[in-house]
N, C-alpha and C positions, 0 to 999 in steps of 0.2 A: 138193098132196101128191106125196110122191115114194116110189118103192119103196125099202126098206131091202136093201142088197147082201146076197145070199145067204138073204134070209128068204122064207117063202112069199108068194104073191102078195097074199094078204088083208092082211098088215101093212103098214102105211103110216104114214108120220110126217108130222104137220101142220105146217105152218111159219106158221100164223096167228099164233101168239104171238110171233113175233119182232119184229114193229113195235112190240108193246107193251113189250118187254124193251128196245128202242132207246129208247122214250119214259121208261121207268124210269130208264134211265142217264142221259139228259140232264137228268132231274129231280134225280137224285142230285148231279150235277155243280153244278148251280144251287144246291142247298141247301148243299153244302161251300163253294162260294164265299160264298154269303150269311153262312154262319156265320163264316168266317175274317174277312170284312169287319166282321162285328159285334163280334167279339172284338178285331180292331185298333183300331176306333173307341172301345171301351170302354178300352183300354189307352194309346191316344195322349196323352190328358191327363196321365197319370202318368209318362211318359218323361222322362228328364233332357234338358237341352238338347244335351249331348254325344251322346246315343242318337239324337235328332232329326237331328242334323247328320250322323251316320253313314249315315242312310236318305235324306238330302237333303232334310230338311223343317225349316221354321223353326218356332218356337212357334205363330206366328199361323196357318200353314198346318196344322199339326197340329190346332189347335182347329177350323179350318173343316171338316177332314176329318172329325174326330170329331162334328161336328154334322150331317154328310151322312147321308140315309137309307141303309141298307146296302144296299139294292137299286140305288142308283145308283153307278156306277163313278166313282172319285175321278180326279183328273188324273194320278195317280202309278199308277193302277191298270191293269196290262196287259191283263186279261182282263174 
C-alpha cells in the first residue's frame, strides 16, 4: 500500500488488484485473437480465389487453415 499525496495518513490505496487486472487484460487479448481466428476460419472457404491470392493463400492452404483449431496459430499468423 502507498499513501495518497495530500491525504490524511489513514487513507491508503491497495495495489493488490493490479496483477489481477493484468491477467484480465491478457485473457481479453487471447479471447479477441481466438475470436478473430474463428471468424477467419469460418470465412476462408467462402473467399474467392482472387481474394485468397490477395492474402497469399491458395485454395488448398485456405481449406487447411479453416480446418485448424482456432487456438492454434496458423502458418501465416503473426501472433
